[in-house]
C-alpha positions as CSV (number, residue, x, y, z in Angstrom):
1,M,-4.6,86.7,53.7
2,R,-2.9,90.1,53.6
3,L,0.6,89.3,52.2
4,A,1.6,87.1,49.3
5,A,5.3,86.2,48.7
6,F,6.3,84.8,45.3
7,D,9.5,83.0,44.4
8,L,10.6,83.9,40.9
9,D,12.5,81.2,39.0
10,G,10.3,78.2,38.5
11,T,7.3,79.8,40.2
12,L,6.2,83.3,39.0
13,L,8.5,83.3,35.9
14,N,7.9,81.1,32.9
15,E,10.6,79.3,30.8
16,E,11.2,82.6,29.0
17,N,12.3,84.1,32.2
18,R,9.4,86.5,32.2
19,I,6.2,87.2,34.2
20,S,3.3,86.1,32.0
21,E,0.4,88.5,31.4
22,A,-1.9,86.2,33.3
23,N,0.4,86.2,36.4
24,A,0.9,89.9,36.1
25,A,-2.8,90.5,36.0
26,A,-3.2,88.2,39.1
27,L,-0.7,90.4,41.0
28,R,-2.4,93.6,40.0
29,S,-5.7,92.2,41.2
30,L,-4.2,91.3,44.6
31,L,-2.7,94.8,44.9
32,A,-6.0,96.4,44.0
33,R,-7.5,94.4,46.9
34,G,-4.9,95.7,49.3
35,V,-2.9,92.5,49.5
36,V,0.9,93.2,49.7
37,C,2.8,91.3,47.1
38,A,6.5,90.5,47.6
39,A,9.1,89.1,45.2
40,A,11.0,86.3,47.2
41,T,14.1,85.4,45.3
42,A,17.8,84.5,45.4
43,R,18.3,87.3,42.8
44,G,19.6,90.7,43.9
45,Y,17.0,93.5,44.5
46,R,17.7,95.4,41.3
47,A,17.6,92.4,39.1
48,A,14.3,91.3,40.6
49,M,12.6,94.6,40.3
50,R,13.5,94.9,36.6
51,L,11.2,91.9,35.9
52,F,8.2,93.7,37.4
53,A,8.9,97.1,35.8
54,E,7.6,96.2,32.4
55,H,4.2,95.3,33.9
56,G,4.0,98.5,36.0
57,I,4.2,96.6,39.2
58,T,6.4,97.5,42.2
59,P,6.3,94.8,44.8
60,A,7.9,94.6,48.2
61,A,11.1,92.4,48.1
62,I,12.6,89.5,49.9
63,A,15.7,89.5,47.7
64,S,19.2,88.0,47.9
65,G,17.8,84.8,49.4
66,G,16.2,86.7,52.2
67,A,19.3,88.9,53.1
68,D,17.7,92.0,51.6
69,V,14.2,92.9,52.7
70,R,12.4,96.0,51.4
71,L,9.0,97.6,51.4
72,A,7.3,98.4,48.0
73,D,8.7,102.0,48.2
74,G,12.2,100.6,48.5
75,A,12.6,101.4,52.2
76,V,15.0,98.8,53.7
77,V,13.6,96.6,56.4
78,Q,16.8,94.6,56.9
79,Q,20.0,93.7,55.1
80,V,22.4,91.0,56.2
81,E,25.9,90.7,54.7
82,L,27.9,87.6,54.1
83,P,31.1,87.4,56.2
84,G,34.1,88.8,54.3
85,G,36.4,85.8,55.0
86,F,33.8,83.5,53.6
87,L,33.4,85.6,50.4
88,H,37.2,85.5,49.8
89,A,37.3,81.7,50.4
90,L,34.4,81.1,47.9
91,A,36.0,83.5,45.4
92,E,39.3,81.6,45.5
93,I,37.5,78.2,45.0
94,S,35.4,79.6,42.1
95,D,38.5,81.0,40.4
96,R,40.3,77.6,40.8
97,E,37.3,75.5,39.6
98,G,36.2,77.9,36.9
99,W,32.7,78.2,38.4
100,N,30.2,80.9,37.2
101,I,29.1,82.8,40.3
102,T,27.0,85.8,40.9
103,F,27.3,88.0,44.1
104,A,24.5,90.4,44.9
105,G,24.9,93.5,47.1
106,A,22.3,96.0,48.0
107,E,22.9,98.1,44.9
108,R,25.4,96.1,42.7
109,T,26.0,92.7,41.2
110,L,29.4,91.1,40.7
111,R,29.5,88.2,38.2
112,R,32.5,85.8,37.6
113,Q,32.3,84.5,34.1
114,A,34.8,84.2,31.3
115,E,32.6,85.9,28.7
116,L,29.7,88.3,28.9
117,P,26.6,86.2,29.8
118,D,23.7,86.0,27.2
119,W,21.3,87.7,29.6
120,L,23.4,90.8,29.8
121,Q,23.1,92.0,26.2
122,T,23.6,95.6,27.2
123,P,26.1,96.6,29.9
124,R,24.5,98.0,33.1
125,P,26.4,100.2,35.5
126,S,25.2,98.1,38.5
127,I,26.5,94.9,37.0
128,Q,30.2,94.1,36.8
129,V,31.3,90.9,34.9
130,V,34.9,89.7,35.5
131,P,36.8,86.7,34.3
132,H,38.3,86.1,37.8
133,L,37.7,87.3,41.3
134,A,41.2,87.8,42.5
135,G,41.5,91.5,43.6
136,A,37.7,92.1,43.1
137,D,35.9,94.3,45.7
138,L,33.9,91.8,47.7
139,S,32.6,94.2,50.4
140,G,29.0,94.6,51.3
141,L,27.7,91.5,49.5
142,L,24.5,89.8,50.7
143,T,24.3,86.6,48.7
144,A,26.2,84.3,46.3
145,L,24.7,82.1,43.6
146,V,27.1,79.4,42.4
147,E,26.6,77.2,39.3
148,A,28.1,74.0,40.8
149,D,27.2,70.6,41.9
150,P,26.2,70.6,45.6
151,G,28.3,67.5,46.1
152,H,31.5,69.0,44.6
153,L,34.5,68.1,46.7
154,S,35.9,71.6,46.7
155,L,32.9,72.8,48.8
156,A,34.5,70.9,51.8
157,A,36.9,73.8,52.1
158,L,33.9,76.0,53.2
159,E,33.0,73.7,56.2
160,P,34.6,76.1,58.7
161,W,31.9,78.6,57.8
162,R,29.0,76.3,58.4
163,A,27.9,78.1,61.6
164,E,27.9,81.5,59.9
165,V,26.8,80.7,56.4
166,A,23.8,78.8,55.1
167,M,23.9,76.9,51.8
168,R,20.7,75.9,50.0
169,T,19.8,74.8,46.5
170,A,17.5,76.3,43.9
171,I,16.5,74.8,40.6
172,T,16.5,76.7,37.4
173,F,13.9,76.3,34.7
174,S,16.5,74.4,32.6
175,G,16.9,71.9,35.5
176,H,20.3,73.1,36.6
177,T,21.1,73.4,40.3
178,L,22.2,76.7,41.8
179,L,23.9,76.8,45.2
180,T,22.7,79.8,47.2
181,F,24.7,81.2,50.1
182,T,23.5,83.7,52.6
183,S,24.4,84.5,56.2
184,A,23.1,81.8,58.5
185,T,20.8,84.4,60.1
186,A,19.1,85.2,56.7
187,D,16.7,83.1,54.7
188,K,13.4,83.6,53.1
189,G,11.6,82.6,56.3
190,T,13.3,85.1,58.5
191,A,12.8,87.7,55.8
192,L,9.1,86.9,55.4
193,R,8.7,87.3,59.2
194,A,10.6,90.6,59.2
195,L,8.5,92.0,56.3
196,A,5.3,90.9,57.9
197,A,6.3,92.6,61.2
198,A,7.2,95.8,59.4
199,L,3.8,95.8,57.9
200,D,2.0,94.8,61.1
201,I,0.8,91.6,59.5
202,D,0.5,88.3,61.3
203,P,2.6,85.6,59.5
204,A,-0.5,83.4,59.7
205,D,-2.1,85.8,57.2
206,T,0.6,85.3,54.6
207,V,0.8,83.0,51.6
208,A,4.1,81.8,50.2
209,F,4.6,80.4,46.7
210,G,7.8,78.4,45.8
211,D,9.4,75.4,44.2
212,S,12.6,74.4,45.8
213,D,14.8,74.0,48.9
214,V,15.5,77.7,49.2
215,D,11.7,78.3,49.7
216,L,11.3,75.8,52.6
217,P,12.0,78.3,55.4
218,M,9.4,80.6,53.9
219,F,6.9,77.8,53.8
220,A,7.5,77.2,57.5
221,V,6.6,80.8,58.4
222,A,3.6,81.4,56.1
223,G,0.1,80.6,57.1
224,T,-0.4,79.0,53.6
225,A,2.4,77.4,51.6
226,V,1.9,76.8,47.8
227,A,4.4,74.6,45.9
228,M,4.5,74.4,42.1
229,A,3.8,71.1,40.4
230,N,7.2,71.5,38.7
231,G,8.9,71.9,42.2
232,T,11.0,69.5,44.1
233,G,9.6,66.7,46.2
234,E,10.6,68.4,49.4
235,A,8.8,71.6,48.4
236,K,5.7,69.8,47.5
237,A,5.7,67.7,50.7
238,A,6.0,70.9,52.8
239,A,3.1,72.7,51.0
240,R,-0.6,72.8,51.7
241,I,-1.5,73.5,48.1
242,I,0.1,72.2,44.9
243,A,-0.3,74.7,42.0
244,P,-0.2,73.9,38.3
245,P,3.3,74.3,36.8
246,A,4.9,77.7,36.3
247,N,4.6,77.4,32.5
248,E,0.8,77.0,33.0
249,D,0.3,80.2,35.0
250,G,0.0,78.2,38.3
251,V,0.3,81.4,40.3
252,A,-2.6,83.1,38.6
253,K,-4.8,80.0,39.0
254,V,-4.1,79.5,42.7
255,T,-4.5,83.2,43.6
256,H,-7.9,83.1,41.8
257,D,-8.9,80.1,44.0
258,L,-7.7,81.7,47.2
259,W,-8.9,85.3,46.7
260,G,-11.7,84.8,44.1
């Protein structure tokens, strides 16, 4: 097993939104063995990398729900943008419904929220927070994360984009559902396949860790799929291995079992 891909929220991260020292040590051990480690997340690339920086780890990336794939040195493997028309339609709905929404581009993040979010204590040049999206620059965006119910009636207005845009769900540690939107040609599965190809690794020699619907395409590609005990029923049904919960360092325990 030469490549390990880790979902972040609900998988590698604990309830404090951090990588525990046990999980960080497990990743360092894999890297020392020559195993490629990749962050596989709906978050944008920069936001994901910040979580690893404090541990001195620089992983490869399957970011923006699979729309942004990069090697550990930051070299881009592929990036797939959302259609501009869809972005404007989603922005209009979000402004009307008052939804919090985060758009991630290759190098920037755009957040619609009435007030500065708690997690952004210090302003960052790469993150723009606006109270509404009318007139905002929506070019070059790769994914959208929407804090809304997947059954909300307003989502019906996005039906014309079904062939071009995929909607999946992810579960936060607090139990809230996030709707994730990417191009229909981009998901964690296509991204894992692209990353493996760029590294000349057979997908059969990959391991994928996850906990929710957004991880299922990755599970379908990986040679070994690992779902967290705190994951959804669908994720656990699709996995070969069930890991202990994220809050109990399930990633560290399973990597020890698999690699010794």
